[in-house]
N, C-alpha and C positions, 0 to 999 in steps of 0.2 A: 800699674802699666799706664794705667784713665794721668796716674798724672801726668807723668812725663810726656802724654801722644796731645798735651792742653801745654805744654810747657815749651814743646815744641812749634805750636803754635805758632804761639805767642811769639817766639822766636821772631818765625814767619811772616807774623804782620804785620811787625816791627819792624822790620828789610821793606816791607812791600809798604815803608811810608819814608821811610828813609833821604828816599828823590823828591819829595812832593815840596814846595813849600810850604810854612807853619805856616799857618796862619796867627795876626796878632794880638787873637783877644779869639776870646773861649766862651760860650752860652751852651752850657752842659744841664741838661733841662729830664728827673727823672717821674714817670707819673708813678705814684705808687701804686701798688699792686694790678699794672691797669696791662693783664691778655689783652690778644689780638681779639677774643671777642668787645673785649671793651671799646675797643674801635673801632672794629661792625658797624658793635649796639647803635656804636654816637651817628655810623654813616644813616642809621635807617632812619634814626632821632630824627637827623636831623632830616629828613629829607623834605622837599617838597612835597604835599599830597596832590597837590596841581598843574604838573610832571610831567609826562610816559618817566620821562629817564631818572635814576639814584644819580641827585649830587654828589660827586665828589669832597673830604672834606682834607686841610690839612694833614690830618693823618694821612689820607692816600696819598693828600699830595709829595708831601715830605718822607716816604717810606721808601726803606735802601732793601730792608734784609731782619733777620729776627737773631734773638740770641739766648744760647741756652744761662741755665740760673743756678745750676748744684751746688751746694756747699762744701768743703770739707770735709767733708765724710760722707757714709754709703746711704744718708735719709731723703738725696735725689731732690727735695720738699727745701727750701733754702726757707728763713725770713729775713724781714725788713735791713739787719746789723747785716746780716754775712753776706749780702744781696750791696748795699751800698760796699760795704768795705771793698769787696771783688770789682765795682766801677772805680773807687778813689784812691785803690792801691795797687791791682793789675793781679793783688795775688786769694784766691782763693781759705777763707776760715771757716769759724762754725759758727751756729747759732746763736746769737749773741753778744760775737765780737762788736766790737767798737774803736777800727784800725787796729784790731792789736794776732798775729798769724795766731797759729795755732797751742802752741806757746806763753802764748799771752802776752809777745815781745809786743812792744810797738811797734805801728809803720808807718816811715812814711807814704802822708796822699800828696795828691796832684796838683792837693791848694796849699798845700807846705814849699811844695814843688815850686808854685807858681810864687808865691812868696819869696819866696829864695832868689827869683831872678829879676828882681821886680814889681811883678805882673800885683794892682789892685785887685785886690777880691773881697768877691762875698759869698753870703747865704740867704737863703727865702725860700720858708716855708709856711707854710698854711696850719703843720702842727706847732707845737712847740718849739724854741728853733734847736733843743737838745735831744732832739727828738732823735732813731737811730737815724734814719740816712742824714738829715744832716750832720749828724752829729761826729757820723763815720770822715769829714773833712776833711773836720778842726779837730779832735778828740783822741781820747785813748783812751778804755776802760775792758777789763774786759765780761762786762758783761755791762749789753744795756737801758736796765730800768737805773741806774744810779745814773739817775739828775743830776744829784748835784752835782757829783762828782766832775759829770761832763760839762756843765756847765761849768764851775770852776777852771777844765780846764782850757775856755776859752777865753782865759788870763793867763792863766800860765805857763802853758803851753806856749812859749817861743817860737817864731821863729828867725836868727842873726840879733836874738834881742827885741825885736819887732809883734806886738799882735797880729797875729797868723788875719783877723778876721776883720778888713777894710768893713762891709756893711753888714752887719746881720735884717732881718725883717722876717717877726716869726708870732707866735703867740710865747708864754711860760715865763710870766716876773715874777709867775712864785716860787721860780728858783735859781732866783737872781736877787732875789729880797727880799734875803731871810735872817730870822735873829744870827746864827752864827756865822755868817758873812755876806754883808750887802754889795755885792758884783757889778750892780750900777754904777753906788758911786767911785770907785777904780774903772771904771769904762771914763766914766766925766774925766776921775783927775789925765785920765792916758791920753784925751783932748775929743773923748765925744762927745757932739751931739747924743742927745734923748728921749724922746717920742712912745707914750706910750695908749694916746688917742689914736684908732684909725682913722679916722675922719681930720684927723692934722699929719694925716700921711704927706704930702704936699708941701708939709711946711719945712720936713732935713732938707737939703736945699745945701750943703757941703758935707764930706766925707773928713774925718770918718763917723760915723754914726751907729745907733741900734734903737731899732727900732724895737720893739716887746709888746704889743696890742691885747693881748687878752691873758687871763691869770694861767692857762695852760693852753690848750689850740683853741683858733678860731671856734666860731660854728662851724655845722653844715653850709655851705653853702649854697641850698634848697634852702632853709628857714634865716641865712644874714649875710649880708656881703656876698653876694653870688660870683662879683667882679676882685674877689677880694686881691686871687694869683697876678690874677691879670694885671690888674692895679700896681698890684708891689713890683709885677716885671715891666711896667714903664717906666716907674718912678726908679729902679733902680739902673736901668739901662741911660735914664738919663742924669741921671750922678754918675756910672761909669761915665760914659760917652764924656765928662768932663775932663777923664785921667786916662783917655787914652794912645795918648801918646806913649805914653807907659807899657798898655796893653793890660789885659784884663781875662780874671777869668775869676764867673759862676758860672755855682748851681742855682734853679731854682725847683724846687721842690711842691707836684700834685699830691699834697699825704694821701689827701682825704680819697681819694679815689680808693684804698683800699677798705680804707674802714667804713664805709657803705659796702663792699662788696664784703667785710665779715656781717656784718649787720643782715644782708643778701636783702640790700633796697635799694633796686632797681632804680627807678627813680629819683634819692639819693645820689648814685654812681652815673648816671646822666647830668645833670645836675653838675659834679664835680669837673667829669671831663669839661662839661660847655669852660668851665672858668680855664681848667688846659689850655683847650685847643684856645680859645682865648687869649691865652698868655704868649702861647705855641708863635702864632701871629702877631704878638707885637712882638717879639724874638725875630722874626724872619722879617717884618719891615725893618727892624734895625739892621740886618746881615742887609740888601736891597739896599741900604742907604750907604752901609760899612763895610765894602766886601773883601775886606781883608778879615773877617771874624768868619769865624764856621759855627756853628748853632746844629748841637747835638740829644738829640730826645730817645729815650726810650725808657727799659722800665726795673728794677728793681725786683718784677715775682707777678708771676697773675695768684691774686682772689675769690675764692667763694667757689668754682664752677661755674660760673654762670655761661647756660643755653639759651638761644635764640628756638624758641620754640620747648614747648615740655610737653609732659602728658599725652605722647602719641599722634599731636596736633598740632599739623604743619602749616601755624604761622606763628606770627608777632606783634602784640599788637600795641604801638607804642601813642593812638592816638590816647588809651587808657592810662601809660606812661606823664605824655602829656599836662594828663587831668589834674595827676596826682602835686598839692603845692605845696605838702611841709613833707619832713623829714618823716621816716614809721613810730621813733619812739617820740618826736613832739606829735603826729594825727595823736597819739594813746597820750599825751598828757589832755591834748583840749578835748576827747574825749573824755576824759576823767572831772573834766574839769565845767562840762555842763550839763546845761539839764535837758537839754532836747540830741541825744545820741542820734539820729537819723540825720537829725538840720545840718548836723557843726561835720559827718561824715560824709554829706553832700558835698559842704562847703570844701572840704578838704584834699576833696581828691575825685570829688564828678560822678563817682562810681553810681552807680544804679546796682540795689541790691532788689532780695525778691522778697517779702516778707520772713519767710523761713531765717536770711542773713541776716536781715537787721534784727528781729526778736534773738537769737544767737550771737550777735554782735553787746546788744543791750546787758544780755548775759554778762558777757566780758569783764563789759564795763560793770558792773554792780559788782560783778565776786571784785577785782582790781578798785571796788571803793572802799565797799564794806572791810577787812579783812586787813585791818592794820599793823597787824604781828609776822603777820608776811606781805605787808603790799609789794613786796619790792619783785617775788615770784608770781603773785599774782598780775601788778604790772607784764613783768618779763611772760607770761603769757597770752597778755591782751596782745603787745606790740608785738607775739609769736601769729596769733590769731590773723591782726591788718596786714602783717607782711603774706601771711595767707592770703590770705582774701586778693590785692594785689597783684600778685605773681602771678596766680590764678589767673583773674582776668587778663591780664596782661598776656598770657601762658609763658612768662620768664620764668627757667629754669636754674637750679643749683647744686651743686650737689654736696660742698661741704661748709661751715660757716670759714673754715683758716685758707690754709694757698694751696693753690698746686703749684705741678714741674714745671707747664706748661713754657713754653720757646715763647720769651716776648717781643714784639716790635723792638725795632731798628728807626727815627729814623735821621735824615741828618742834609746839609743844606750850608752851601758857604766853602768859603777856600780850602779846601783841604776832605770836601764832602766823600767825598769820590774813593776815597780807605776803606769806607763803612759798607761800603755792596756787599752782600750779604750771607751768610754763616756764621756767626762762632761764639765764642764762648764769656762770658758779659766781663773778666779779666782779660781781654783783646781789645775792646771799648777803651777799658781805662790805658792799656799801656800804648795802645793805637796815642790817646791826647796825651800823655805825660812825657810819648815822643819827640810832641808837636813845643810841647810846651820846657819842655830841653832845649832844643833851636835854637 
């Protein structure tokens, strides 16, 4: 019954856009792990404390609805692979599936449909480019962690004899340059420009192109390149603009909102949200100047069970979060490598500790330093302790280190955006976009 209702809903939503002129270009942005608590947190995080009014953010400005995210089973909670498969193919599948159905048969993705219609196509991510979300737009695999096989698909899975993706930007060159196969050489043979230095992103001036800037993923935005997604978004849209006569489709992912959520690291999460927000601003600016373009932003799921306020206290302290200058894992590393724990803690977090708290922190650091045979376990204990300090001081709550089933935001702007107002299943977002592309 549940599947029948979803199918009927998708049919109705597709019919609803049948009479709307299709946009020429589609910008699809996915904030991995970005549930509504994240967009709400970002609003308060960015608020100017010197004004009475809480200023809206780009997430508030473009908000049009909510989406359900469950996978094709009774677990209710989706992973990124099943979530991205739904968002790219309009088909529910199992957790771990990369653009394959529950029987593991390949599903045609909207990017592949766009390529078949003559669109210029692009995939951009702050994770490795063959991670679950980008992979689900251009590859097909029964399991998301088969990274080498997924990377191979970017060469091997063609559309009308052509490579499916004209521009790939992200991390992950270790999966593309391997002993058994050098995919980068194959891309070059196919006429692609290749760049592996993010500081030389601007040097990419023509398509097709591939830029893989890290061995796996980028570092967290709070630790390095705080604007890497917004910079890649600007570069991507400038390159696609040169080919806009044919129309284009691009998927841009803010990959590591999710990873900070898994780590229950609130400062890390807000830095990722800021990079994603800046990228959305770049996309909106493009739409403002190219009104035949549609921008749709959503998430595959939410992560961590984030709450603003915890422990029975009616407050959430953004000033504490703003003072944290590195991810929790980086803070732990800095404390292990310092001779002055208190001074380094203050420099990295700006959080004042009392004598008992300093003493406990020093003990945790010494434990992490001392027992080399259990170094990882001791470091994990230290990371957990630092996390607890920051979360307690800011009054940030988390219910899990995993995903949750909460509905996620839908943002839309530009040509055809009215079709996304309301409450939908995630497959319906894809269905509407696919309908536009096929027009």
